[in-house]
Backbone as a ProteinNet text record, in pm:
[ID]
protein_1_A
[PRIMARY]
MNIAMTLRRFGLQPAVLTAIGKDEEGQELLRACQKMGILTEYAYLSEDLLTDRYMAVEGANGLIAAIADAHSLEAAGDKILRPLGDGRLGSMSAPFQGPIALDGNLTVSLLEDISISPLFLQADLRVAPASPGKAERLLPFINRTRGTLYVNLEEAGYLCQRSFDDSETAALALLERGAHRALVTDGGKAASEASQGTVITKTPPAVLVTRVTGAGDTFMAAHIVAEIRGKTREDALVDALQAAATYVSGETSL
[TERTIARY]
-3133.5	-3005.6	-2996.7	-3071.7	-3014.4	-2924.1	-2894.8	-2806.4	-2677.8	-2686.4	-2596.4	-2505.6	-2556.9	-2543.6	-2464.7	-2522.6	-2445.5	-2318.2	-2309	-2187.7	-2083.7	-2126.8	-2014	-1971.2	-2073.6	-2012.6	-1903.8	-1910.3	-1826	-1710.7	-1704.7	-1568.4	-1598.8	-1664.7	-1723.6	-1777.1	-1755.8	-1831.4	-1896.7	-2037.1	-2153.3	-2167.5	-2243.8	-2284.6	-2477.2	-2518.9	-2671.9	-2760.1	-2811.9	-2868.9	-3007.9	-3094.8	-3208.8	-3259.1	-3363.4	-3408.3	-3457.8	-3386.4	-3410.1	-3442.7	-3547.9	-3619.4	-3509	-3498.7	-3421.6	-3506	-3617	-3664.7	-3558.2	-3637.5	-3532.6	-3522.6	-3614.4	-3616.1	-3470.4	-3476.1	-3372.3	-3233.7	-3236.3	-3090.6	-3047.1	-3136.1	-3121.4	-3053.6	-3116.1	-3110.8	-2938.2	-2923.4	-2799.3	-2676.6	-2698.8	-2603.2	-2580.7	-2690.1	-2666.5	-2597.1	-2636.1	-2532.2	-2385.8	-2386.2	-2254	-2153.2	-2230.8	-2169.1	-2117	-2221.1	-2163.3	-2077.6	-2035	-1954.3	-2002.6	-2137.5	-2227.7	-2218.5	-2160.4	-2181.1	-2302.8	-2309.9	-2454.5	-2458.4	-2350.2	-2310.4	-2367.9	-2403.2	-2460	-2599.7	-2701.6	-2819.8	-2915.3	-3006.4	-3087.7	-3130.1	-3115.4	-3187.7	-3276.2	-3401.7	-3518.1	-3574.2	-3590.5	-3640.8	-3768.3	-3853.3	-4017.2	-4074.8	-3994.9	-4025.1	-3998.9	-4063.5	-4061.3	-3987.8	-3874.8	-3820.7	-3929.2	-3918.1	-4024.7	-3970.4	-4079	-4071.2	-4100.2	-4048.7	-4113.2	-4121.4	-4203.4	-4248.1	-4297.9	-4232.9	-4252	-4314.1	-4382.4	-4436.5	-4417.8	-4328.7	-4302.1	-4349.9	-4372.1	-4399.1	-4296.1	-4329	-4259.5	-4279.2	-4383.9	-4387.1	-4347.9	-4271	-4197.1	-4294.3	-4273.3	-4319.7	-4511.4	-4550	-4707.7	-4736.4	-4674.2	-4722.6	-4612.4	-4616.2	-4515.3	-4554.1	-4546.3	-4552.9	-4457.6	-4458.8	-4349.2	-4405.4	-4369.8	-4400.9	-4314	-4300.3	-4215	-4249.7	-4370	-4403.5	-4288.9	-4190.3	-4113.5	-4014.7	-3976.9	-3886.9	-3935.3	-4075	-4113.8	-4110.2	-4174.7	-4177.7	-4074.4	-3966.3	-3836.6	-3793.8	-3822.1	-3798.4	-3641.2	-3598.7	-3495.8	-3374.6	-3447.2	-3326.2	-3228.4	-3299.1	-3195.1	-3092.5	-3103.8	-2987.3	-2878	-2903.1	-2837.3	-2663.9	-2599.3	-2466.5	-2440.1	-2526.5	-2477.9	-2447.4	-2514.1	-2527.1	-2412	-2413.7	-2322.1	-2170	-2122.3	-1984.5	-1932.8	-2024.2	-1988.1	-1968.8	-2026.2	-2020.5	-2029.7	-2034.8	-2065.8	-2103.1	-2113.8	-2149.6	-2205.6	-2302.1	-2307.6	-2164.4	-2096.2	-1944.3	-1879.5	-1879.8	-1811.1	-1915.7	-2008.8	-2065.9	-2011.8	-2121.6	-2040.7	-2058.5	-1946.3	-1904.6	-1938	-1901.3	-1956	-2063.2	-2070.9	-2208.8	-2321.3	-2458.5	-2539.8	-2654.4	-2688.8	-2809.4	-2913	-3021.1	-3152.5	-3288.1	-3350.5	-3475.1	-3593	-3720.5	-3842	-3949.5	-3878.5	-3934.8	-3951	-3887.4	-3903	-4007	-4034	-4208.2	-4194.6	-4273.4	-4260.7	-4190.1	-4243.6	-4174.6	-4031.8	-3975.1	-3854.9	-3749.8	-3818.1	-3726.8	-3751.1	-3845	-3867.8	-3726.5	-3723.9	-3619.2	-3466	-3451.3	-3333.7	-3277.9	-3394.8	-3368.8	-3297.8	-3338.9	-3270.3	-3189.3	-3158.7	-3049.7	-2887.7	-2856.4	-2689.4	-2617.7	-2674.5	-2593.7	-2588.4	-2647.1	-2648.3	-2621.3	-2542.9	-2553.7	-2422.4	-2322.2	-2185.3	-2216	-2287.8	-2294.5	-2301.3	-2283.7	-2296.3	-2448.1	-2544	-2688.9	-2750.7	-2758.3	-2838.7	-2979	-3093.9	-3217.9	-3307.3	-3394.6	-3480.1	-3581	-3735	-3831.5	-3884	-3813.3	-3843.2	-3955.6	-4050.1	-4186.7	-4259.6	-4315.9	-4391.4	-4518.3	-4530.1	-4643.5	-4587.3	-4437.1	-4389.6	-4297.8	-4315.7	-4226.5	-4230.5	-4385.1	-4359	-4322.9	-4285.7	-4233.7	-4101.5	-4016.6	-3899.9	-3929.2	-4048.8	-4042.2	-3987.8	-3942.3	-3853.4	-3735.8	-3680	-3558.5	-3559.2	-3642.7	-3672.8	-3696.2	-3781.5	-3832.5	-3692.1	-3566.8	-3476.5	-3382.1	-3393.2	-3226.4	-3165.3	-3175.1	-3086.1	-3079.4	-2944.3	-2932.9	-2951.7	-2881.9	-2906.1	-3035.5	-3140.4	-3254.7	-3236.8	-3270.1	-3307.1	-3430.9	-3488.7	-3628.7	-3684.3	-3781.7	-3825.4	-3930	-3951.2	-4055.7	-4197.6	-4234.1	-4356.3	-4355.8	-4222.9	-4208.4	-4167.5	-4102.2	-4098.8	-4207	-4295.1	-4441.4	-4502.3	-4512.9	-4571.8	-4499.3	-4384.2	-4330.5	-4326.5	-4387.4	-4412.4	-4541	-4649.8	-4779.6	-4808.4	-4707.5	-4758.8	-4710.3	-4707.5	-4699.5	-4562.2	-4471.4	-4382.1	-4354.1	-4316	-4281.7	-4159.6	-4086.6	-3927.5	-3836.9	-3706.5	-3679.1	-3572.1	-3535.1	-3478.6	-3563.8	-3686.2	-3789.2	-3835.3	-3842	-3861.9	-3753.3	-3605.6	-3525.4	-3489.5	-3517.7	-3510.1	-3625.3	-3777.5	-3862.8	-3821.1	-3795.7	-3722.6	-3643.3	-3548.4	-3453.4	-3559.5	-3648.5	-3714.9	-3797.7	-3856.5	-3925.9	-3828.9	-3711.4	-3624.9	-3519.6	-3517.5	-3412.7	-3307.3	-3178.7	-3035.8	-2993.2	-3021.9	-2969.8	-3072.7	-3115.4	-3188.9	-3132.7	-3149.1	-3143.3	-3286.3	-3309.6	-3424.2	-3422	-3465.9	-3489	-3601.2	-3603.7	-3735.8	-3706.5	-3707.9	-3711.5	-3571.4	-3624.1	-3538.4	-3490.3	-3565.5	-3538.3	-3422.9	-3413.3	-3339.5	-3338.2	-3224.1	-3250	-3133.4	-3186.8	-3125.8	-3078.4	-2963.5	-2886.6	-2883.1	-2975.6	-2968.4	-2908.6	-2836.1	-2787.7	-2729.9	-2737.9	-2725.7	-2739.5	-2886.2	-2929.4	-2893.3	-2839	-2756.1	-2849	-2859.6	-2907.2	-2803.6	-2800.8	-2743.3	-2786.4	-2832.5	-2899.5	-2831.5	-2864.2	-2775.6	-2917.6	-2893.2	-2987.5	-2893.8	-2995.3	-2932.6	-2910.1	-2836.1	-2811.5	-2948.1	-2990.1	-3085.5	-3033.8	-3114.9	-3086.6	-3230.3	-3240.3	-3336.1	-3382.4	-3464.5	-3514.5	-3581.6	-3489.7	-3541.2	-3571.1	-3579.9	-3614.6	-3622	-3694.2	-3687.6	-3687.4	-3719.2	-3706	-3547.1	-3544	-3372.3	-3332.6	-3383.7	-3301.3	-3260.9	-3370.1	-3347.1	-3218.2	-3229.9	-3110.8	-2979.6	-2988.3	-2874.9	-2786.1	-2907.7	-2872.5	-2815.7	-2858.2	-2819	-2705.3	-2702.6	-2568.5	-2431.3	-2469.1	-2345.9	-2312.4	-2414.2	-2375.8	-2288.7	-2359.5	-2253.5	-2089.3	-2082.3	-1966.4	-1869.8	-1942.8	-1838.9	-1826	-1921.6	-1872.2	-1745.4	-1771.8	-1670.8	-1514.6	-1542.2	-1408.1	-1371.8	-1421.1	-1400	-1451.3	-1547.8	-1593.9	-1681.6	-1680.7	-1761	-1854.4	-1921.9	-2065	-2155.3	-2102.5	-2144.6	-2108.6	-1966.9	-1918.8	-2005.8	-2017.5	-2090	-2245.9	-2316	-2453.6	-2412.3	-2373.3	-2339.7	-2293.9	-2204.1	-2178	-2311.7	-2368.3	-2482	-2622.2	-2611.5	-2679.9	-2648.9	-2549.8	-2469.3	-2481.2	-2463.3	-2491.4	-2647.4	-2726.5	-2869	-2911.3	-2846.8	-2911.8	-2845.9	-2731.8	-2668	-2744.8	-2778.8	-2853.7	-3005.7	-3067	-3209.3	-3184.1	-3084.2	-3070	-3014.9	-2980.9	-2988.7	-2849.1	-2735.6	-2623.2	-2533.2	-2576.5	-2505	-2596.3	-2543	-2585.3	-2703.3	-2765.4	-2822.1	-2766.6
5376.6	5487.1	5418.3	5308.7	5236.2	5115.6	5093.3	5019.5	5087.2	5187.5	5310.4	5330.4	5355.2	5415.7	5294.6	5166.5	5055.4	5040.1	5022.5	5010	5097.4	5219.1	5328.9	5305.3	5251.8	5210.4	5114.9	5036.9	4908.1	4973.9	5089.5	5160.1	5160.3	5109.2	5112.8	5254.6	5313.8	5449.6	5412.4	5411.5	5356.8	5493.6	5458.8	5575.2	5536.3	5652.1	5627.7	5663.1	5566.9	5606.7	5619.4	5761.6	5758.5	5922.2	5943.5	6076.9	6154.9	6271.5	6374.3	6492.8	6578.9	6695.9	6805.7	6904.2	7004.9	7113.9	7064.8	7124.7	7148.6	7203.4	7220.7	7085.1	7020.5	6873.2	6801.3	6784.6	6754.3	6807	6903.8	6958.8	6940.6	6894.3	6871.6	6731.5	6627.2	6508.8	6505	6586.4	6561.7	6599.8	6695.6	6756.2	6637.9	6569.7	6462.5	6348.1	6319.5	6243.4	6244.8	6365.2	6401.8	6404.1	6445.5	6448.8	6280	6222.5	6042.8	6031.7	6053.9	5986.2	5944	5943.8	5888.5	5946.4	5906.5	5979.6	5984.8	6125.2	6164.3	6233.5	6217.6	6274.6	6196.6	6088.8	6017.2	6014.4	6067	6077.9	6182.4	6146.3	6212.5	6294.4	6473.3	6624	6648.8	6663.1	6686.1	6860.9	6908	7041.3	7029.4	6956.1	6965.2	6850.5	6743.7	6647.4	6668.4	6639	6666.7	6532.9	6604.9	6456.8	6387.8	6247.2	6146.1	6157.7	6062.5	6062.1	5931.9	5900.9	5762.4	5787.8	5726	5736	5626.3	5575.7	5455.7	5482.9	5417.4	5421.3	5312.2	5305.7	5189.6	5167.2	5081.2	5058	4949.8	4942.9	4852.9	4692.3	4670.4	4540.4	4520.1	4652.4	4611.9	4740.9	4705.9	4810.4	4815.8	4916.8	4945.6	4956.5	5050.9	5098.6	5169.4	5167.1	5237.8	5281.8	5413.7	5460	5509.9	5471	5493.2	5587.4	5698.7	5781.6	5766.3	5727.7	5680.3	5740.8	5858.1	5866.6	5942.1	6026.5	6083.3	6018.8	5906.1	5764.7	5730.5	5692.9	5617.2	5700.1	5844.4	5937.4	5961.6	5926.7	5975.1	5848.6	5716.6	5608.4	5591.8	5543.7	5507	5620	5722.3	5837.4	5816.3	5758.1	5748.4	5631.2	5553.9	5466.6	5517.4	5618.5	5744.6	5664.4	5705.7	5704.5	5536.3	5455.4	5302.3	5281.7	5369.7	5352.3	5457.1	5576.8	5692	5708.8	5600	5600.1	5623.4	5675.9	5749.5	5618.3	5543.3	5403.9	5306.2	5296.3	5174.2	5234.1	5145.8	5138.8	5017.6	4992.3	4877.8	4855.3	4889.6	4803.9	4761.3	4847.4	4802.1	4819	4725	4731.5	4726.2	4802.5	4808.4	4635.4	4619.1	4484.2	4464.5	4600.5	4587.2	4536.7	4530.4	4505.3	4607.3	4574.8	4662.5	4625	4709.1	4669.2	4746.2	4671.5	4690.3	4710.4	4798.8	4776.9	4791.5	4720.7	4719.3	4819.5	4957.1	5092.3	5111.9	5066.4	5088.6	5050.4	5093.3	5063.7	4875.9	4831.5	4704.1	4663.3	4781	4776.8	4844.7	4895.5	4923.1	4799.9	4763	4645.7	4505.1	4476.9	4394.4	4423.1	4580.8	4590.5	4589.2	4616.3	4569.8	4435.2	4350.8	4187.8	4171.3	4238.8	4169.6	4250.8	4400.8	4491.8	4436	4463.6	4445	4487	4607.2	4683.2	4658.6	4549.8	4476	4338.4	4297.8	4169.9	4125.3	4202.6	4185.9	4238.3	4262.6	4322.7	4208.2	4219.3	4144.8	4177.5	4149.2	4224	4153.9	4238.4	4203.1	4289.9	4195.8	4273.3	4228.7	4326.2	4329.1	4403.3	4357.7	4383	4567.6	4594.9	4727.5	4714.1	4617.3	4601.8	4454.7	4413.7	4277.7	4301	4438.1	4450.1	4467	4490.3	4510.9	4408.3	4275.5	4163.4	4093.5	4091.3	4029.6	4142.2	4230	4318.5	4252.2	4159.2	4095.4	3965	3955.4	3799.6	3807	3917.1	3929.5	3870	3898.2	3815.6	3714	3625	3501.6	3416.9	3480	3401	3414.8	3504.5	3475	3442.3	3404.5	3340.1	3456.9	3556	3694.6	3725.3	3741.4	3824.2	3740.4	3816.2	3726.5	3802.9	3727.6	3799.9	3785.4	3910.6	3916.2	3953.9	3856.9	3870.6	3827	3855.6	3792.8	3658	3632.7	3482.9	3498.2	3646.8	3683.9	3731.5	3775.1	3837.7	3689.6	3562.1	3471.3	3401.4	3419.3	3382.5	3427.2	3555.6	3643.6	3567.7	3563.1	3513.3	3365.3	3268.5	3170.2	3103.8	3209.2	3196.4	3074.5	3085.6	2978.3	3018	2959.4	3021.4	2894.5	2969.1	2909.4	2892.4	2797.1	2793.3	2847.5	2818.3	2854.1	2906.7	2963.3	3013	2945.2	2806	2715.1	2670.7	2624.1	2579.9	2698.8	2805.4	2934.5	2938.1	2942.8	2969.7	2860.9	2719	2628	2646.7	2676.6	2707.5	2798.3	2894.1	3014	2970	2884.4	2837.8	2725.9	2674.1	2578.2	2641.4	2779.7	2883.2	2913.6	2957.5	2972.7	3086.8	3119.6	3226.4	3160.2	3259.8	3211.4	3187.2	3260.9	3265.4	3355.2	3302.3	3370.5	3358.6	3480	3499	3527.2	3441.7	3444.7	3469.9	3592.1	3630.3	3597.9	3608.7	3553.9	3627.5	3762	3791.1	3762	3723.2	3661.8	3532	3485.9	3299.4	3293.6	3150.3	3138.4	3188	3233.2	3283.9	3181.5	3188.8	3095.2	3141.4	3089.6	3148.7	3003.8	2997	2911.8	2939.2	2851.7	2853.4	2717.3	2721.1	2568	2464.8	2459.8	2352.5	2303.3	2405.1	2388.7	2474.3	2431.1	2576.1	2590	2722.9	2710.3	2789.1	2775.3	2807.5	2835.4	2968.3	3021.7	3099.5	3094	3191.1	3286	3442.2	3544.1	3545	3644.3	3648.1	3725.8	3652.8	3721.2	3855.8	3987.5	4089.5	4139.7	4246.3	4317.1	4443	4419.1	4496.8	4642.8	4743.7	4865	4968.3	4875.2	4945.5	4832	4839.2	4749.2	4774.7	4947.3	4992.1	4980.6	4908.9	4952.2	4805.1	4717.5	4602.6	4476.4	4503.7	4403.5	4453.8	4614.8	4667.7	4677.8	4671.9	4619.6	4504.1	4388	4260	4234.9	4282.8	4282	4358.6	4485.3	4575.5	4474.4	4417	4361.5	4202.5	4178.3	4035.6	4079.5	4177.2	4219.1	4261.8	4348.2	4361.5	4237.6	4128.1	4028.7	3932.9	3960.4	3870.9	3916.8	4098.2	4148.7	4107.9	4111.4	4102.9	3943.9	3850.9	3717.7	3608.4	3679.3	3551.7	3442.7	3308.9	3214.1	3213.6	3156.3	3158.2	3147	3073	3050.5	3195.3	3219	3340	3443.1	3472.2	3594.2	3601.1	3490.2	3501.4	3538.3	3469	3487.5	3638	3714.3	3819.6	3935.7	3892.4	3998.4	3979.9	3875.4	3828.4	3926.9	3915.7	3990.4	4129.7	4195.8	4326.3	4361.3	4264.3	4307.6	4346.5	4259.8	4216.4	4364.7	4379.1	4506.8	4606.2	4625.5	4720.5	4765.7	4639.4	4673	4678.8	4649.4	4663.9	4814.6	4884.8	5045.2	5047.4	4939.8	5015.4	5037.6	5059.7	5148	5273.1	5364.2	5507.2	5486.9	5572.8	5557.4	5625.6
-2385.5	-2305.4	-2172.5	-2120.2	-2014.6	-2070.6	-2196.7	-2237.2	-2254.6	-2318.9	-2356.2	-2199.1	-2110.1	-1949.5	-1897.2	-1922.4	-1872	-1943.1	-2071.2	-2147.2	-2100.2	-2111.5	-2032.8	-1892.8	-1825	-1686.5	-1684.8	-1776	-1800.9	-1899	-1923.9	-1975.9	-2144.8	-2185.1	-2313.9	-2360.2	-2500	-2545.1	-2634.2	-2607.3	-2702.2	-2770.8	-2901.9	-2948.2	-2966	-3002.6	-3009	-3132.7	-3223.7	-3318.9	-3301.7	-3289.5	-3256.8	-3306.9	-3278.1	-3308.5	-3175.2	-3173.7	-3084.7	-3139.8	-3065.4	-3094	-3067.6	-3142.2	-3112.9	-2994.9	-2900.9	-2823.2	-2713	-2620.7	-2446.8	-2395	-2388.1	-2338.6	-2413.9	-2576.2	-2620.3	-2600.5	-2586.9	-2581.2	-2440.1	-2344.9	-2207.5	-2211.7	-2297	-2308.2	-2401.2	-2469.6	-2535.2	-2457.2	-2366	-2255.8	-2157.8	-2089.4	-1981.3	-2083.3	-2207.2	-2278	-2274.6	-2323.8	-2355.4	-2224.4	-2083.5	-1960.2	-1911.2	-1971.1	-1951.9	-2053.8	-2134.1	-2245.9	-2333.6	-2383.6	-2461.6	-2584.8	-2723.4	-2820.9	-2889.8	-2928.5	-2957.7	-3108.6	-3184.2	-3293.9	-3404	-3382.7	-3512.3	-3494.5	-3370.5	-3374.9	-3471.4	-3504.8	-3602.3	-3502.8	-3539.6	-3480.6	-3554.9	-3508.8	-3589.8	-3555.7	-3665.2	-3660.6	-3602.5	-3654.8	-3634.6	-3537.5	-3530.5	-3420.8	-3269.9	-3165	-3061.4	-2993	-2879.9	-2798.8	-2746.1	-2751.6	-2693.5	-2526.3	-2465.3	-2340.9	-2284.6	-2176.2	-2130.4	-1944.3	-1924	-1760.9	-1709.8	-1594.2	-1530.1	-1373.7	-1341.9	-1206.7	-1121.1	-1013.4	-984.1	-803.7	-738.3	-614.6	-550.2	-425.3	-314.3	-391.2	-460.9	-527.2	-669.6	-736.7	-865.5	-952.8	-1076.7	-1178.5	-1179.1	-1146.4	-1160	-1310.4	-1360.2	-1503.9	-1576.5	-1698.7	-1782.9	-1892.5	-1934.9	-2099	-2142.1	-2281.9	-2360.1	-2472	-2518.9	-2633.6	-2752.2	-2841.4	-2901.5	-3073.4	-3082	-3179.9	-3285.7	-3202.8	-3292.5	-3380	-3277.7	-3332.7	-3452.2	-3407.4	-3529.3	-3649.1	-3647.5	-3753.2	-3839.1	-3738.4	-3802.1	-3908	-3866.7	-3953.2	-3954.8	-4081.6	-4122.7	-4131.5	-4082.3	-4086.2	-3973.2	-3896.5	-3768.3	-3810.1	-3929.9	-3971.8	-4074.7	-4090.1	-4182.6	-4187	-4081.7	-4046.8	-4076.1	-4068.6	-4110.9	-4260.6	-4337.6	-4462.6	-4552	-4478.2	-4569	-4521.9	-4482.3	-4472.9	-4323.6	-4256.1	-4116.4	-4004.8	-4000.5	-3928.5	-4028.7	-4136.4	-4243.6	-4376.9	-4470.7	-4571.9	-4663.8	-4763.9	-4847.7	-4876.4	-4934.7	-4955.1	-4818.1	-4697.7	-4595.5	-4464.1	-4438.5	-4339.5	-4217.7	-4093.7	-3965.4	-3900.3	-3819.5	-3810.2	-3648.4	-3581.1	-3418.6	-3373.8	-3241.1	-3179.8	-3198.6	-3230.2	-3249.5	-3135.5	-3034.8	-2931.4	-2983.7	-3033.9	-3089.2	-3043.2	-3009.8	-2946.9	-3037.6	-2973.3	-3037.7	-3024.4	-3016.8	-3036.7	-3154.5	-3285.3	-3414.9	-3437.4	-3563.2	-3627.1	-3685.8	-3712	-3759	-3891.5	-4000.4	-4107.1	-4161.8	-4030.5	-4042.9	-3943.5	-3853.6	-3792.9	-3900.2	-3976.6	-4091.1	-4196	-4234.7	-4319.3	-4255.9	-4166	-4071	-4066.5	-4057.3	-4040.3	-4196.6	-4309.1	-4408.7	-4483.6	-4417.4	-4491.1	-4469.3	-4593.2	-4562.9	-4504.6	-4464.8	-4379.2	-4250.2	-4198.4	-4085.9	-4081.5	-4169.2	-4238.6	-4138.8	-4129	-4080.1	-3935.4	-3873.7	-3728.1	-3624	-3520	-3408.4	-3365.9	-3419.9	-3360.5	-3258.3	-3164.9	-3003.1	-3044.3	-3003.1	-3010.1	-2880.6	-2840.5	-2728.3	-2750	-2692.5	-2739.6	-2700.4	-2582.4	-2506.9	-2405.2	-2434.7	-2357.8	-2401.8	-2314.9	-2359.1	-2487.4	-2484.1	-2570.9	-2730.2	-2714.1	-2829.2	-2883.7	-2804	-2852.4	-2983.6	-3042.9	-3144.8	-3258.7	-3259.9	-3329.4	-3373	-3288.3	-3357.5	-3408	-3444.8	-3522.8	-3656.9	-3733.7	-3834.7	-3794.8	-3706.4	-3664.3	-3628.4	-3595.1	-3546.9	-3700.5	-3768.3	-3904.9	-3993.4	-3954.8	-4046.4	-3963.9	-3895.8	-3791.1	-3786.1	-3740.8	-3721.4	-3575.8	-3516.4	-3400.5	-3259	-3166.1	-3026	-2969.8	-2917.4	-2850	-2724.5	-2671.9	-2498.5	-2480.4	-2394.6	-2378	-2230	-2185.8	-2028.2	-2059.8	-1954.7	-1966.1	-2044.1	-2029	-2114.5	-2237.3	-2259	-2396.4	-2510.3	-2431.8	-2518.6	-2523.3	-2429.9	-2457.8	-2589.2	-2589.7	-2697.1	-2857	-2828.1	-2938.8	-2981.6	-2909.7	-2914.2	-2916.3	-2884.7	-2880.9	-2787.6	-2652.6	-2558.1	-2438.1	-2312.8	-2188.7	-2157.2	-2056.5	-2021.1	-1877.4	-1807.6	-1682.5	-1597	-1717.2	-1668.1	-1804	-1792.5	-1901.6	-1985.3	-1924.3	-1998	-2134.8	-2079.7	-2180.5	-2253.3	-2250.3	-2303.4	-2427.8	-2350.5	-2446.2	-2565.8	-2524.8	-2646.8	-2734.8	-2659.2	-2760.9	-2865.6	-2834.9	-2926.1	-3019.9	-3007.8	-3083.8	-3192.3	-3126.4	-3232.5	-3338.8	-3270.4	-3348.9	-3427.3	-3427.2	-3568.6	-3525.4	-3372.6	-3335.4	-3324.4	-3402.5	-3370.8	-3228.3	-3180.4	-3013.1	-2925.8	-2798.4	-2709.7	-2566.9	-2494.9	-2338.8	-2302.1	-2192.2	-2152.2	-1978.9	-1941.8	-1820.2	-1719.6	-1605.3	-1510.6	-1399.2	-1367.1	-1265.3	-1171.2	-1080.8	-981.3	-973.4	-1035	-1102.1	-1207.7	-1210.9	-1330.2	-1459.9	-1517.2	-1652.8	-1740.5	-1865.7	-1950.4	-2104.2	-2135.7	-2288.2	-2361.6	-2485.5	-2579.9	-2705.2	-2748.8	-2876.3	-2953.6	-3062.8	-3165.1	-3055.8	-3034	-2977.2	-2828.7	-2766.9	-2623.8	-2515.8	-2395	-2332.7	-2163.9	-2136.8	-2032	-1931.4	-1769.8	-1688.9	-1553.4	-1514.4	-1398.9	-1311	-1164.5	-1117.1	-1028.2	-1071.7	-1006.4	-860	-829.3	-679.3	-578.1	-472	-429.8	-349.4	-413.7	-354.1	-318	-232	-194.6	-319.7	-393.6	-511.3	-473	-515.4	-509.1	-611.9	-740.8	-861.5	-962.2	-1069.9	-1150.2	-1327.7	-1331.5	-1463.3	-1507.3	-1628.6	-1652.3	-1605.1	-1554.1	-1480.7	-1648.7	-1741.9	-1838.8	-1935.1	-1954.5	-2024	-1966.1	-1847.9	-1790.6	-1780.9	-1764.4	-1809.8	-1952.1	-2030.3	-2210.2	-2194.1	-2156.5	-2228.2	-2103.3	-2007.3	-1909.5	-1989.1	-2016.1	-2114.1	-2251.6	-2319.1	-2450.7	-2388.3	-2293.1	-2252.6	-2208.8	-2153.8	-2093.5	-2227.4	-2324.6	-2442.1	-2541	-2536.5	-2587.4	-2549.8	-2414.8	-2328	-2296.1	-2407.7	-2431.6	-2319.6	-2286.4	-2146.2	-2208	-2161	-2181.6	-2165.9	-2242.7	-2237.8	-2069	-1985.8	-1845.6	-1771.2	-1789.7	-1728.4	-1758.1	-1884.1	-1921.4	-1925.5	-1890.6	-1808	-1662.5	-1591	-1478.8	-1440.5	-1497.8	-1518.9	-1524.3	-1649.6	-1644.2	-1575.6	-1519.5	-1373.5	-1257.8	-1252.5	-1116.6	-1180.7	-1253.8	-1293.3	-1259.8	-1336.3	-1306	-1168.3	-1082.1	-954.7	-873.6	-884.6	-842.3	-855.7	-1006.4	-1034.5	-955.8	-979.4	-883.6	-751.3	-690.8	-543.1	-548.9	-627.1	-577	-574.5	-585.2	-565.9	-663.3	-771	-871	-911	-946	-1001.9	-1108.1	-1133	-1301.7	-1381.7
[MASK]
++++++++++++++++++++++++++++++++++++++++++++++++++++++++++++++++++++++++++++++++++++++++++++++++++++++++++++++++++++++++++++++++++++++++++++++++++++++++++++++++++++++++++++++++++++++++++++++++++++++++++++++++++++++++++++++++++++++++++++++++++++++++++++++

């Protein structure tokens, strides 16, 4: 949702593939998406599953705790992917060819299937873990050298089974591990993008942090937008860091 909202702020019209219940909360969420211009026509609407929830507790020193209830999303499984195979967004004979932002809230088995599915082979696949605890769910994409990974320093450590002191070392280690391409952030410290054995590192602008939930998603979405618009690797990374800094400073609306 944070990714979709950021894409919308930059003038794109994203569609969400997800599971939403037909309860009051789900209807409220659909209305909010439609008001923002986010397409929900491809979302799986369930009669018996409740709409999932997310709660974060933040303090002056950053994120204190967060709980993501993704039971309905996990229970829906590959039903959320039907538009990519039934002709609405793509099919086996004509796979979807645009960018897809994918997160690790899906089950391990479904992510494994996606990593080898012909429906995704022509897509510009961008993958994020959703949280450090779900980072290892992205291993199928590393093992098959698929997609662009967006992780923070802690998540990179989980994927590589080692600790890192800086984003550049972590990004290169992900390539050595098998990743096709990796972007690693480290809060207010330097972030890096590595691909084809080369790495670019940039430092984000210094800002007063007023919120942190959604910063990584904002970074990811802004980077996708910059590359869609033909920016160089360096400029795309700078744009993404600027967007994330603006977001955490509270200068953009939610």
